[in-house]
N, CA, C and O atoms as a GROMACS GRO file, in nm:
protein
  656
    1MET      N    1  14.402  11.051   7.925
    1MET     CA    2  14.301  10.986   8.084
    1MET      C    3  14.129  10.995   8.145
    1MET      O    4  14.053  10.912   8.193
    2ARG      N    5  14.115  11.183   8.104
    2ARG     CA    6  14.011  11.243   8.183
    2ARG      C    7  13.979  11.233   8.017
    2ARG      O    8  13.938  11.346   7.989
    3THR      N    9  13.979  11.174   7.928
    3THR     CA   10  13.883  11.239   7.843
    3THR      C   11  13.829  11.104   7.817
    3THR      O   12  13.739  11.086   7.736
    4LEU      N   13  13.882  11.009   7.884
    4LEU     CA   14  13.846  10.841   7.838
    4LEU      C   15  13.722  10.905   7.965
    4LEU      O   16  13.599  10.905   7.955
    5LEU      N   17  13.800  10.951   8.070
    5LEU     CA   18  13.646  10.895   8.150
    5LEU      C   19  13.489  11.029   8.117
    5LEU      O   20  13.366  11.024   8.126
    6LEU      N   21  13.570  11.112   8.087
    6LEU     CA   22  13.406  11.225   8.033
    6LEU      C   23  13.363  11.139   7.899
    6LEU      O   24  13.291  11.210   7.830
    7LEU      N   25  13.388  10.975   7.823
    7LEU     CA   26  13.379  10.954   7.748
    7LEU      C   27  13.310  10.862   7.825
    7LEU      O   28  13.202  10.826   7.777
    8ALA      N   29  13.344  10.813   7.934
    8ALA     CA   30  13.331  10.668   8.012
    8ALA      C   31  13.132  10.730   8.033
    8ALA      O   32  13.024  10.695   7.986
    9LEU      N   33  13.199  10.870   8.164
    9LEU     CA   34  12.996  10.931   8.164
    9LEU      C   35  12.921  10.943   8.107
    9LEU      O   36  12.808  10.905   8.136
   10LEU      N   37  12.978  11.047   7.913
   10LEU     CA   38  12.876  11.072   7.858
   10LEU      C   39  12.770  10.874   7.788
   10LEU      O   40  12.676  10.837   7.717
   11ALA      N   41  12.833  10.841   7.840
   11ALA     CA   42  12.857  10.652   7.800
   11ALA      C   43  12.693  10.614   7.869
   11ALA      O   44  12.595  10.567   7.812
   12LEU      N   45  12.708  10.655   8.009
   12LEU     CA   46  12.655  10.578   8.069
   12LEU      C   47  12.564  10.698   8.193
   12LEU      O   48  12.522  10.702   8.309
   13GLY      N   49  12.580  10.808   8.022
   13GLY     CA   50  12.424  10.890   8.077
   13GLY      C   51  12.483  10.972   8.134
   13GLY      O   52  12.419  11.068   8.090
   14CYS      N   53  12.553  11.015   8.198
   14CYS     CA   54  12.572  11.078   8.346
   14CYS      C   55  12.659  11.264   8.229
   14CYS      O   56  12.709  11.298   8.122
   15ARG      N   57  12.619  11.313   8.360
   15ARG     CA   58  12.749  11.495   8.334
   15ARG      C   59  12.798  11.560   8.402
   15ARG      O   60  12.763  11.605   8.510
   16THR      N   61  12.979  11.583   8.286
   16THR     CA   62  13.009  11.655   8.427
   16THR      C   63  12.947  11.768   8.459
   16THR      O   64  12.843  11.802   8.405
   17PRO      N   65  13.027  11.859   8.583
   17PRO     CA   66  13.017  11.939   8.561
   17PRO      C   67  12.980  12.057   8.453
   17PRO      O   68  12.879  12.127   8.445
   18ARG      N   69  13.106  12.053   8.367
   18ARG     CA   70  13.109  12.125   8.282
   18ARG      C   71  12.921  12.143   8.215
   18ARG      O   72  12.847  12.238   8.193
   19ASP      N   73  12.911  11.997   8.204
   19ASP     CA   74  12.797  11.999   8.079
   19ASP      C   75  12.732  12.071   8.155
   19ASP      O   76  12.708  12.171   8.087
   20VAL      N   77  12.647  12.096   8.340
   20VAL     CA   78  12.516  12.165   8.323
   20VAL      C   79  12.467  12.286   8.241
   20VAL      O   80  12.506  12.365   8.155
   21LEU      N   81  12.364  12.259   8.314
   21LEU     CA   82  12.279  12.392   8.155
   21LEU      C   83  12.368  12.511   8.276
   21LEU      O   84  12.350  12.476   8.393
   22PRO      N   85  12.449  12.627   8.261
   22PRO     CA   86  12.530  12.735   8.301
   22PRO      C   87  12.406  12.822   8.304
   22PRO      O   88  12.420  12.883   8.197
   23ASN      N   89  12.294  12.867   8.358
   23ASN     CA   90  12.150  12.900   8.393
   23ASN      C   91  12.086  12.852   8.495
   23ASN      O   92  11.982  12.890   8.548
   24HIS      N   93  12.172  12.743   8.525
   24HIS     CA   94  12.071  12.651   8.635
   24HIS      C   95  12.160  12.634   8.774
   24HIS      O   96  12.267  12.575   8.788
   25GLU      N   97  12.100  12.688   8.849
   25GLU     CA   98  12.132  12.783   9.009
   25GLU      C   99  12.292  12.676   9.036
   25GLU      O  100  12.407  12.720   9.046
   26LEU      N  101  12.252  12.547   9.041
   26LEU     CA  102  12.333  12.451   9.111
   26LEU      C  103  12.460  12.436   9.043
   26LEU      O  104  12.563  12.408   9.104
   27SER      N  105  12.453  12.457   8.887
   27SER     CA  106  12.672  12.490   8.799
   27SER      C  107  12.694  12.567   8.805
   27SER      O  108  12.798  12.579   8.740
   28GLN      N  109  12.648  12.721   8.878
   28GLN     CA  110  12.687  12.834   8.890
   28GLN      C  111  12.755  12.774   8.934
   28GLN      O  112  12.842  12.725   8.861
   29ASP      N  113  12.756  12.738   9.094
   29ASP     CA  114  12.850  12.770   9.181
   29ASP      C  115  12.950  12.596   9.258
   29ASP      O  116  13.009  12.566   9.362
   30LEU      N  117  12.912  12.533   9.129
   30LEU     CA  118  13.028  12.393   9.071
   30LEU      C  119  13.090  12.535   8.961
   30LEU      O  120  13.211  12.543   8.935
   31GLY      N  121  13.025  12.600   8.926
   31GLY     CA  122  13.169  12.624   8.853
   31GLY      C  123  13.251  12.715   8.896
   31GLY      O  124  13.374  12.713   8.893
   32ARG      N  125  13.185  12.790   8.932
   32ARG     CA  126  13.293  12.928   9.071
   32ARG      C  127  13.446  12.810   9.183
   32ARG      O  128  13.562  12.822   9.221
   33GLU      N  129  13.358  12.734   9.186
   33GLU     CA  130  13.502  12.641   9.261
   33GLU      C  131  13.549  12.528   9.210
   33GLU      O  132  13.619  12.455   9.280
   34VAL      N  133  13.512  12.490   9.050
   34VAL     CA  134  13.603  12.388   8.945
   34VAL      C  135  13.680  12.526   8.869
   34VAL      O  136  13.762  12.502   8.780
   35ALA      N  137  13.659  12.633   8.896
   35ALA     CA  138  13.733  12.765   8.801
   35ALA      C  139  13.818  12.837   8.909
   35ALA      O  140  13.876  12.944   8.891
   36THR      N  141  13.819  12.766   9.017
   36THR     CA  142  13.938  12.871   9.155
   36THR      C  143  14.031  12.745   9.170
   36THR      O  144  14.123  12.776   9.245
   37SER      N  145  14.044  12.610   9.127
   37SER     CA  146  14.034  12.509   9.181
   37SER      C  147  14.127  12.448   9.070
   37SER      O  148  14.214  12.366   9.100
   38GLY      N  149  14.109  12.483   8.959
   38GLY     CA  150  14.078  12.350   8.805
   38GLY      C  151  14.055  12.254   8.834
   38GLY      O  152  14.146  12.174   8.815
   39SER      N  153  13.903  12.191   8.910
   39SER     CA  154  13.951  12.016   8.914
   39SER      C  155  13.867  11.990   9.022
   39SER      O  156  13.918  11.976   9.133
   40ILE      N  157  13.724  11.979   9.002
   40ILE     CA  158  13.596  11.910   9.106
   40ILE      C  159  13.640  11.878   9.233
   40ILE      O  160  13.632  11.925   9.346
   41GLU      N  161  13.703  11.759   9.166
   41GLU     CA  162  13.846  11.701   9.336
   41GLU      C  163  13.868  11.761   9.398
   41GLU      O  164  13.794  11.796   9.490
   42GLN      N  165  14.059  11.828   9.362
   42GLN     CA  166  14.130  11.930   9.457
   42GLN      C  167  14.045  11.948   9.580
   42GLN      O  168  14.058  11.893   9.689
   43PRO      N  169  13.924  12.065   9.530
   43PRO     CA  170  13.852  12.093   9.600
   43PRO      C  171  13.858  12.002   9.811
   43PRO      O  172  13.905  12.001   9.925
   44VAL      N  173  13.754  11.943   9.702
   44VAL     CA  174  13.760  11.810   9.809
   44VAL      C  175  13.887  11.766   9.917
   44VAL      O  176  13.909  11.747  10.037
   45ILE      N  177  13.946  11.765   9.793
   45ILE     CA  178  14.086  11.698   9.870
   45ILE      C  179  14.177  11.753  10.003
   45ILE      O  180  14.236  11.695  10.093
   46ASN      N  181  14.160  11.885   9.970
   46ASN     CA  182  14.200  11.964  10.007
   46ASN      C  183  14.151  12.043  10.143
   46ASN      O  184  14.224  12.054  10.242
   47ARG      N  185  14.017  12.097  10.134
   47ARG     CA  186  13.908  12.098  10.213
   47ARG      C  187  13.923  11.939  10.287
   47ARG      O  188  13.963  11.963  10.401
   48THR      N  189  13.914  11.852  10.277
   48THR     CA  190  13.908  11.724  10.365
   48THR      C  191  14.083  11.688  10.486
   48THR      O  192  14.104  11.646  10.600
   49ASN      N  193  14.185  11.749  10.346
   49ASN     CA  194  14.278  11.737  10.393
   49ASN      C  195  14.295  11.934  10.545
   49ASN      O  196  14.356  11.937  10.652
   50ALA      N  197  14.237  12.016  10.497
   50ALA     CA  198  14.238  12.107  10.645
   50ALA      C  199  14.160  12.036  10.746
   50ALA      O  200  14.192  12.050  10.864
   51GLU      N  201  14.050  11.954  10.709
   51GLU     CA  202  13.966  11.914  10.846
   51GLU      C  203  14.068  11.790  10.932
   51GLU      O  204  14.066  11.788  11.055
   52ARG      N  205  14.144  11.701  10.861
   52ARG     CA  206  14.245  11.655  10.873
   52ARG      C  207  14.343  11.699  11.004
   52ARG      O  208  14.345  11.667  11.123
   53LYS      N  209  14.448  11.821  10.890
   53LYS     CA  210  14.513  11.946  11.010
   53LYS      C  211  14.479  11.985  11.103
   53LYS      O  212  14.553  12.020  11.195
   54ALA      N  213  14.304  11.989  11.102
   54ALA     CA  214  14.292  12.053  11.227
   54ALA      C  215  14.214  11.997  11.352
   54ALA      O  216  14.139  12.043  11.438
   55ALA      N  217  14.266  11.877  11.322
   55ALA     CA  218  14.266  11.766  11.437
   55ALA      C  219  14.377  11.674  11.435
   55ALA      O  220  14.375  11.556  11.468
   56GLY      N  221  14.453  11.729  11.400
   56GLY     CA  222  14.580  11.686  11.416
   56GLY      C  223  14.658  11.583  11.336
   56GLY      O  224  14.779  11.564  11.343
   57LEU      N  225  14.565  11.515  11.255
   57LEU     CA  226  14.621  11.439  11.167
   57LEU      C  227  14.692  11.488  11.001
   57LEU      O  228  14.705  11.604  10.961
   58ARG      N  229  14.740  11.331  10.909
   58ARG     CA  230  14.812  11.390  10.847
   58ARG      C  231  14.746  11.422  10.730
   58ARG      O  232  14.627  11.402  10.706
   59PRO      N  233  14.849  11.485  10.644
   59PRO     CA  234  14.736  11.476  10.502
   59PRO      C  235  14.672  11.388  10.461
   59PRO      O  236  14.628  11.340  10.565
   60LEU      N  237  14.638  11.336  10.389
   60LEU     CA  238  14.636  11.210  10.255
   60LEU      C  239  14.626  11.178  10.173
   60LEU      O  240  14.510  11.146  10.143
   61ILE      N  241  14.718  11.161  10.084
   61ILE     CA  242  14.825  11.143   9.992
   61ILE      C  243  14.705  11.127   9.835
   61ILE      O  244  14.618  11.055   9.883
   62ASP      N  245  14.675  11.147   9.733
   62ASP     CA  246  14.625  11.075   9.570
   62ASP      C  247  14.632  10.997   9.584
   62ASP      O  248  14.710  10.946   9.665
   63SER      N  249  14.546  10.932   9.503
   63SER     CA  250  14.542  10.830   9.467
   63SER      C  251  14.478  10.808   9.376
   63SER      O  252  14.359  10.783   9.395
   64PRO      N  253  14.550  10.810   9.194
   64PRO     CA  254  14.497  10.710   9.091
   64PRO      C  255  14.384  10.632   9.137
   64PRO      O  256  14.267  10.644   9.103
   65GLN      N  257  14.434  10.554   9.214
   65GLN     CA  258  14.349  10.384   9.165
   65GLN      C  259  14.186  10.422   9.298
   65GLN      O  260  14.075  10.379   9.269
   66LEU      N  261  14.204  10.482   9.395
   66LEU     CA  262  14.121  10.520   9.455
   66LEU      C  263  14.020  10.650   9.391
   66LEU      O  264  13.910  10.688   9.429
   67ALA      N  265  14.092  10.689   9.300
   67ALA     CA  266  13.974  10.855   9.197
   67ALA      C  267  13.910  10.761   9.151
   67ALA      O  268  13.790  10.778   9.134
   68GLU      N  269  13.966  10.644   9.119
   68GLU     CA  270  13.912  10.625   8.920
   68GLU      C  271  13.798  10.541   9.099
   68GLU      O  272  13.705  10.606   9.146
   69ALA      N  273  13.835  10.418   9.153
   69ALA     CA  274  13.696  10.426   9.163
   69ALA      C  275  13.649  10.458   9.238
   69ALA      O  276  13.604  10.385   9.326
   70ALA      N  277  13.637  10.584   9.235
   70ALA     CA  278  13.572  10.660   9.259
   70ALA      C  279  13.485  10.747   9.162
   70ALA      O  280  13.362  10.759   9.152
   71ARG      N  281  13.547  10.781   9.122
   71ARG     CA  282  13.440  10.861   8.946
   71ARG      C  283  13.394  10.789   8.908
   71ARG      O  284  13.306  10.818   8.827
   72ARG      N  285  13.422  10.629   8.939
   72ARG     CA  286  13.312  10.538   8.898
   72ARG      C  287  13.202  10.496   8.940
   72ARG      O  288  13.108  10.467   8.866
   73HIS      N  289  13.203  10.484   9.154
   73HIS     CA  290  13.093  10.430   9.132
   73HIS      C  291  13.063  10.581   9.163
   73HIS      O  292  13.097  10.580   9.281
   74ALA      N  293  13.021  10.722   9.136
   74ALA     CA  294  13.000  10.848   9.146
   74ALA      C  295  12.906  10.774   9.008
   74ALA      O  296  12.784  10.758   9.014
   75ALA      N  297  12.980  10.739   8.904
   75ALA     CA  298  12.916  10.798   8.715
   75ALA      C  299  12.751  10.698   8.733
   75ALA      O  300  12.643  10.730   8.685
   76ASP      N  301  12.786  10.556   8.829
   76ASP     CA  302  12.726  10.410   8.832
   76ASP      C  303  12.566  10.567   8.949
   76ASP      O  304  12.464  10.550   9.017
   77MET      N  305  12.583  10.593   8.938
   77MET     CA  306  12.508  10.655   9.130
   77MET      C  307  12.400  10.696   8.991
   77MET      O  308  12.298  10.642   8.947
   78ALA      N  309  12.486  10.829   8.946
   78ALA     CA  310  12.412  10.874   8.922
   78ALA      C  311  12.305  10.853   8.800
   78ALA      O  312  12.186  10.881   8.792
   79ARG      N  313  12.415  10.778   8.689
   79ARG     CA  314  12.359  10.732   8.545
   79ARG      C  315  12.229  10.623   8.688
   79ARG      O  316  12.158  10.556   8.613
   80ARG      N  317  12.201  10.602   8.783
   80ARG     CA  318  12.146  10.496   8.783
   80ARG      C  319  12.038  10.560   8.906
   80ARG      O  320  11.966  10.486   8.973
   81ASP      N  321  12.041  10.728   8.923
   81ASP     CA  322  12.000  10.806   8.994
   81ASP      C  323  11.981  10.729   9.188
   81ASP      O  324  11.874  10.719   9.248
   82LYS      N  325  12.066  10.705   9.221
   82LYS     CA  326  12.011  10.615   9.351
   82LYS      C  327  12.196  10.633   9.429
   82LYS      O  328  12.310  10.592   9.410
   83LEU      N  329  12.149  10.686   9.485
   83LEU     CA  330  12.293  10.724   9.659
   83LEU      C  331  12.233  10.530   9.716
   83LEU      O  332  12.132  10.471   9.754
   84ALA      N  333  12.382  10.502   9.685
   84ALA     CA  334  12.403  10.404   9.754
   84ALA      C  335  12.603  10.297   9.786
   84ALA      O  336  12.717  10.264   9.755
   85HIS      N  337  12.580  10.297   9.803
   85HIS     CA  338  12.761  10.260   9.952
   85HIS      C  339  12.763  10.080   9.923
   85HIS      O  340  12.852  10.011   9.972
   86GLU      N  341  12.639  10.017   9.830
   86GLU     CA  342  12.653   9.902   9.803
   86GLU      C  343  12.584   9.911   9.659
   86GLU      O  344  12.482   9.977   9.680
   87VAL      N  345  12.588   9.869   9.486
   87VAL     CA  346  12.559   9.892   9.481
   87VAL      C  347  12.567   9.700   9.377
   87VAL      O  348  12.673   9.642   9.358
   88ASP      N  349  12.438   9.648   9.333
   88ASP     CA  350  12.488   9.539   9.278
   88ASP      C  351  12.613   9.408   9.303
   88ASP      O  352  12.705   9.345   9.249
   89GLY      N  353  12.515   9.430   9.457
   89GLY     CA  354  12.585   9.365   9.568
   89GLY      C  355  12.749   9.368   9.634
   89GLY      O  356  12.798   9.306   9.729
   90ARG      N  357  12.836   9.513   9.497
   90ARG     CA  358  12.942   9.544   9.428
   90ARG      C  359  12.997   9.628   9.663
   90ARG      O  360  12.914   9.707   9.708
   91THR      N  361  13.097   9.599   9.741
   91THR     CA  362  13.085   9.753   9.778
   91THR      C  363  13.214   9.837   9.729
   91THR      O  364  13.256   9.860   9.616
   92ALA      N  365  13.268   9.881   9.868
   92ALA     CA  366  13.323  10.011   9.777
   92ALA      C  367  13.521   9.912   9.785
   92ALA      O  368  13.619   9.953   9.722
   93ALA      N  369  13.521   9.750   9.904
   93ALA     CA  370  13.637   9.713   9.811
   93ALA      C  371  13.673   9.670   9.722
   93ALA      O  372  13.781   9.667   9.662
   94ASP      N  373  13.551   9.623   9.706
   94ASP     CA  374  13.528   9.548   9.581
   94ASP      C  375  13.567   9.581   9.406
   94ASP      O  376  13.620   9.514   9.318
   95ARG      N  377  13.491   9.764   9.413
   95ARG     CA  378  13.549   9.884   9.339
   95ARG      C  379  13.697   9.954   9.319
   95ARG      O  380  13.751  10.042   9.253
   96VAL      N  381  13.730   9.836   9.440
   96VAL     CA  382  13.930   9.984   9.447
   96VAL      C  383  13.950   9.900   9.453
   96VAL      O  384  14.068   9.913   9.482
   97LYS      N  385  13.920   9.706   9.446
   97LYS     CA  386  14.076   9.578   9.393
   97LYS      C  387  14.034   9.638   9.254
   97LYS      O  388  14.128   9.680   9.188
   98VAL      N  389  13.860   9.653   9.177
   98VAL     CA  390  13.933   9.643   9.009
   98VAL      C  391  13.955   9.747   8.962
   98VAL      O  392  13.965   9.776   8.842
   99ALA      N  393  13.969   9.850   9.102
   99ALA     CA  394  14.094   9.980   9.052
   99ALA      C  395  14.254   9.951   9.065
   99ALA      O  396  14.342  10.033   9.040
  100GLY      N  397  14.267   9.863   9.094
  100GLY     CA  398  14.362   9.860   9.117
  100GLY      C  399  14.494   9.830   9.212
  100GLY      O  400  14.616   9.817   9.196
  101PHE      N  401  14.379   9.828   9.346
  101PHE     CA  402  14.497   9.914   9.494
  101PHE      C  403  14.448   9.837   9.617
  101PHE      O  404  14.365   9.856   9.706
  102GLU      N  405  14.567   9.709   9.570
  102GLU     CA  406  14.554   9.676   9.699
  102GLU      C  407  14.578   9.721   9.895
  102GLU      O  408  14.671   9.758   9.967
  103TYR      N  409  14.443   9.690   9.910
  103TYR     CA  410  14.418   9.725  10.094
  103TYR      C  411  14.479   9.688  10.159
  103TYR      O  412  14.555   9.592  10.140
  104ARG      N  413  14.460   9.778  10.298
  104ARG     CA  414  14.464   9.684  10.381
  104ARG      C  415  14.347   9.759  10.490
  104ARG      O  416  14.313   9.713  10.599
  105SER      N  417  14.306   9.867  10.437
  105SER     CA  418  14.199   9.892  10.512
  105SER      C  419  14.120   9.992  10.414
  105SER      O  420  14.176  10.015  10.307
  106VAL      N  421  13.983  10.060  10.441
  106VAL     CA  422  13.924  10.118  10.306
  106VAL      C  423  13.785  10.128  10.357
  106VAL      O  424  13.698  10.058  10.409
  107GLY      N  425  13.816  10.303  10.300
  107GLY     CA  426  13.625  10.279  10.347
  107GLY      C  427  13.610  10.446  10.275
  107GLY      O  428  13.707  10.521  10.263
  108GLU      N  429  13.438  10.489  10.224
  108GLU     CA  430  13.386  10.550  10.117
  108GLU      C  431  13.300  10.587  10.195
  108GLU      O  432  13.251  10.513  10.280
  109ASN      N  433  13.254  10.758  10.169
  109ASN     CA  434  13.201  10.877  10.194
  109ASN      C  435  13.096  10.862  10.077
  109ASN      O  436  13.120  10.761  10.012
  110ILE      N  437  12.978  10.939  10.026
  110ILE     CA  438  12.894  10.920   9.944
  110ILE      C  439  12.824  11.037   9.992
  110ILE      O  440  12.792  11.051  10.110
  111ALA      N  441  12.795  11.138   9.882
  111ALA     CA  442  12.700  11.257   9.913
  111ALA      C  443  12.574  11.276   9.802
  111ALA      O  444  12.567  11.158   9.770
  112TRP      N  445  12.494  11.327   9.740
  112TRP     CA  446  12.425  11.394   9.669
  112TRP      C  447  12.324  11.524   9.711
  112TRP      O  448  12.253  11.559   9.805
  113ASN      N  449  12.348  11.551   9.633
  113ASN     CA  450  12.286  11.717   9.536
  113ASN      C  451  12.355  11.766   9.631
  113ASN      O  452  12.271  11.848   9.668
  114GLN      N  453  12.457  11.784   9.714
  114GLN     CA  454  12.566  11.928   9.761
  114GLN      C  455  12.566  12.037   9.657
  114GLN      O  456  12.582  11.992   9.544
  115PRO      N  457  12.550  12.182   9.664
  115PRO     CA  458  12.637  12.242   9.542
  115PRO      C  459  12.699  12.272   9.482
  115PRO      O  460  12.696  12.325   9.371
  116THR      N  461  12.858  12.208   9.631
  116THR     CA  462  12.966  12.258   9.588
  116THR      C  463  13.071  12.186   9.616
  116THR      O  464  13.025  12.124   9.712
  117PRO      N  465  13.222  12.134   9.598
  117PRO     CA  466  13.266  12.059   9.686
  117PRO      C  467  13.262  12.086   9.799
  117PRO      O  468  13.259  11.986   9.872
  118THR      N  469  13.261  12.274   9.897
  118THR     CA  470  13.325  12.248  10.042
  118THR      C  471  13.172  12.183  10.105
  118THR      O  472  13.173  12.099  10.195
  119ALA      N  473  13.015  12.249  10.029
  119ALA     CA  474  12.952  12.214  10.089
  119ALA      C  475  12.933  12.009  10.095
  119ALA      O  476  12.879  11.944  10.185
  120ALA      N  477  12.968  11.980  10.027
  120ALA     CA  478  12.998  11.834  10.086
  120ALA      C  479  13.046  11.725  10.099
  120ALA      O  480  13.007  11.611  10.073
  121VAL      N  481  13.215  11.808  10.181
  121VAL     CA  482  13.253  11.823  10.266
  121VAL      C  483  13.254  11.913  10.425
  121VAL      O  484  13.316  11.886  10.528
  122ASP      N  485  13.170  12.015  10.396
  122ASP     CA  486  13.164  12.019  10.550
  122ASP      C  487  12.940  11.947  10.589
  122ASP      O  488  12.873  11.974  10.689
  123ASP      N  489  12.902  11.869  10.477
  123ASP     CA  490  12.779  11.716  10.535
  123ASP      C  491  12.883  11.614  10.608
  123ASP      O  492  12.851  11.577  10.722
  124TRP      N  493  12.999  11.568  10.554
  124TRP     CA  494  13.023  11.498  10.602
  124TRP      C  495  13.043  11.505  10.731
  124TRP      O  496  13.024  11.432  10.828
  125MET      N  497  13.090  11.617  10.708
  125MET     CA  498  13.167  11.635  10.858
  125MET      C  499  13.042  11.669  10.964
  125MET      O  500  13.075  11.662  11.083
  126LYS      N  501  12.927  11.698  10.942
  126LYS     CA  502  12.791  11.717  11.051
  126LYS      C  503  12.791  11.532  11.080
  126LYS      O  504  12.813  11.509  11.199
  127SER      N  505  12.774  11.432  11.013
  127SER     CA  506  12.821  11.357  11.035
  127SER      C  507  12.896  11.234  11.071
  127SER      O  508  12.991  11.178  11.015
  128SER      N  509  12.813  11.202  11.202
  128SER     CA  510  12.917  11.047  11.238
  128SER      C  511  12.993  10.983  11.249
  128SER      O  512  13.083  10.949  11.325
  129GLY      N  513  12.933  10.959  11.125
  129GLY     CA  514  12.993  10.778  11.036
  129GLY      C  515  13.105  10.860  10.904
  129GLY      O  516  13.216  10.807  10.902
  130HIS      N  517  13.092  10.946  10.829
  130HIS     CA  518  13.134  11.062  10.802
  130HIS      C  519  13.217  11.106  10.864
  130HIS      O  520  13.321  11.081  10.802
  131ARG      N  521  13.239  11.157  10.950
  131ARG     CA  522  13.332  11.248  11.010
  131ARG      C  523  13.430  11.113  11.039
  131ARG      O  524  13.546  11.099  11.001
  132LYS      N  525  13.350  11.022  11.114
  132LYS     CA  526  13.478  10.898  11.155
  132LYS      C  527  13.631  10.912  11.006
  132LYS      O  528  13.749  10.947  11.007
  133ASN      N  529  13.537  10.863  10.906
  133ASN     CA  530  13.666  10.766  10.778
  133ASN      C  531  13.722  10.986  10.722
  133ASN      O  532  13.838  11.025  10.709
  134LEU      N  533  13.634  11.047  10.709
  134LEU     CA  534  13.743  11.173  10.684
  134LEU      C  535  13.840  11.177  10.786
  134LEU      O  536  13.955  11.213  10.760
  135LEU      N  537  13.792  11.130  10.948
  135LEU     CA  538  13.923  11.208  10.948
  135LEU      C  539  13.963  11.071  11.070
  135LEU      O  540  13.957  11.082  11.192
  136GLY      N  541  14.008  10.930  10.982
  136GLY     CA  542  14.042  10.840  10.997
  136GLY      C  543  14.205  10.853  11.034
  136GLY      O  544  14.263  10.942  10.973
  137LYS      N  545  14.268  10.789  11.109
  137LYS     CA  546  14.363  10.729  11.160
  137LYS      C  547  14.438  10.655  11.129
  137LYS      O  548  14.557  10.632  11.150
  138GLU      N  549  14.306  10.590  11.038
  138GLU     CA  550  14.391  10.444  10.919
  138GLU      C  551  14.433  10.544  10.814
  138GLU      O  552  14.551  10.576  10.796
  139PHE      N  553  14.369  10.574  10.772
  139PHE     CA  554  14.342  10.639  10.572
  139PHE      C  555  14.518  10.717  10.615
  139PHE      O  556  14.558  10.801  10.697
  140THR      N  557  14.596  10.613  10.482
  140THR     CA  558  14.626  10.760  10.403
  140THR      C  559  14.660  10.824  10.280
  140THR      O  560  14.746  10.898  10.234
  141HIS      N  561  14.525  10.749  10.237
  141HIS     CA  562  14.550  10.839  10.092
  141HIS      C  563  14.411  10.782  10.092
  141HIS      O  564  14.356  10.714  10.178
  142ILE      N  565  14.354  10.836   9.948
  142ILE     CA  566  14.222  10.940   9.912
  142ILE      C  567  14.220  10.950   9.736
  142ILE      O  568  14.320  10.947   9.664
  143GLY      N  569  14.076  10.964   9.688
  143GLY     CA  570  14.009  10.918   9.584
  143GLY      C  571  13.926  11.014   9.632
  143GLY      O  572  13.894  11.062   9.740
  144VAL      N  573  13.899  11.029   9.500
  144VAL     CA  574  13.731  11.174   9.384
  144VAL      C  575  13.694  11.162   9.311
  144VAL      O  576  13.735  11.106   9.210
  145GLY      N  577  13.620  11.200   9.329
  145GLY     CA  578  13.421  11.202   9.162
  145GLY      C  579  13.379  11.265   9.255
  145GLY      O  580  13.401  11.305   9.369
  146MET      N  581  13.288  11.262   9.141
  146MET     CA  582  13.181  11.329   9.167
  146MET      C  583  13.093  11.383   9.008
  146MET      O  584  13.125  11.475   8.932
  147ALA      N  585  13.015  11.316   9.001
  147ALA     CA  586  12.933  11.281   8.835
  147ALA      C  587  12.754  11.307   8.858
  147ALA      O  588  12.686  11.281   8.958
  148VAL      N  589  12.714  11.367   8.730
  148VAL     CA  590  12.613  11.473   8.759
  148VAL      C  591  12.521  11.379   8.737
  148VAL      O  592  12.557  11.262   8.732
  149ASN      N  593  12.384  11.416   8.718
  149ASN     CA  594  12.222  11.335   8.693
  149ASN      C  595  12.218  11.390   8.577
  149ASN      O  596  12.264  11.497   8.535
  150ALA      N  597  12.099  11.229   8.482
  150ALA     CA  598  12.020  11.418   8.397
  150ALA      C  599  11.940  11.523   8.448
  150ALA      O  600  11.904  11.601   8.360
  151LYS      N  601  11.901  11.549   8.559
  151LYS     CA  602  11.834  11.606   8.569
  151LYS      C  603  11.993  11.790   8.699
  151LYS      O  604  12.000  11.907   8.739
  152GLY      N  605  12.027  11.726   8.695
  152GLY     CA  606  12.182  11.768   8.682
  152GLY      C  607  12.217  11.814   8.882
  152GLY      O  608  12.272  11.912   8.931
  153GLU      N  609  12.179  11.736   8.923
  153GLU     CA  610  12.223  11.665   9.073
  153GLU      C  611  12.338  11.610   9.074
  153GLU      O  612  12.348  11.507   9.007
  154PRO      N  613  12.467  11.662   9.153
  154PRO     CA  614  12.596  11.588   9.141
  154PRO      C  615  12.607  11.522   9.312
  154PRO      O  616  12.568  11.563   9.421
  155TYR      N  617  12.713  11.347   9.242
  155TYR     CA  618  12.712  11.262   9.337
  155TYR      C  619  12.780  11.234   9.348
  155TYR      O  620  12.819  11.172   9.249
  156TRP      N  621  12.903  11.239   9.496
  156TRP     CA  622  12.974  11.295   9.526
  156TRP      C  623  13.073  11.169   9.582
  156TRP      O  624  13.015  11.102   9.667
  157VAL      N  625  13.215  11.122   9.551
  157VAL     CA  626  13.269  10.963   9.615
  157VAL      C  627  13.347  11.028   9.677
  157VAL      O  628  13.374  11.143   9.643
  158GLN      N  629  13.416  10.951   9.810
  158GLN     CA  630  13.565  10.970   9.825
  158GLN      C  631  13.522  10.902   9.950
  158GLN      O  632  13.446  10.931  10.042
  159VAL      N  633  13.655  10.728   9.897
  159VAL     CA  634  13.739  10.624   9.893
  159VAL      C  635  13.858  10.698   9.994
  159VAL      O  636  13.882  10.819   9.999
  160PHE      N  637  13.900  10.628  10.044
  160PHE     CA  638  13.962  10.684  10.141
  160PHE      C  639  14.059  10.477  10.238
  160PHE      O  640  13.996  10.378  10.274
  161GLY      N  641  14.208  10.499  10.242
  161GLY     CA  642  14.232  10.347  10.235
  161GLY      C  643  14.359  10.327  10.273
  161GLY      O  644  14.392  10.430  10.332
  162THR      N  645  14.416  10.278  10.272
  162THR     CA  646  14.625  10.229  10.322
  162THR      C  647  14.648  10.176  10.314
  162THR      O  648  14.652  10.097  10.409
  163PRO      N  649  14.718  10.129  10.136
  163PRO     CA  650  14.796  10.049  10.174
  163PRO      C  651  14.820   9.927  10.182
  163PRO      O  652  14.860   9.917  10.298
  164ARG      N  653  14.826   9.735  10.097
  164ARG     CA  654  14.962   9.731  10.167
  164ARG      C  655  15.057   9.720  10.233
  164ARG      O  656  15.166   9.761  10.192
   0.00000   0.00000   0.00000
């Protein structure tokens, strides 16, 4: 699955964090967090669940379908060099359906150019709308994706959902 994701990202003209030039400051920050976590997505999930725990909420469950929707959207935004919740008339709800997640509720956080997973979550927590999603009591599941554009800038996506 990861091999297919990497091939899809490369075909779209996007790069993964490991493909960014090693002397680029952003890639060094990303590399440190990835090296300690084993994945670019897990630190975002861990930090999100830590924020939820601090707010007295249950942790979110990692969903492969929501992760697929998040990864695809991050790759699409990176390829287009455009930060947007709606692309070509498609919303987070549309992307989640395509990924096979039958939902009762869905939400999405996106971010651009934060140097690390921690920085992305910290910025979301400083924004009332993003914080509302991150701490949404209605959500039970999460998927995370990140893709890097040709300039080495990361696009981050969190997709939240509750199955039917």
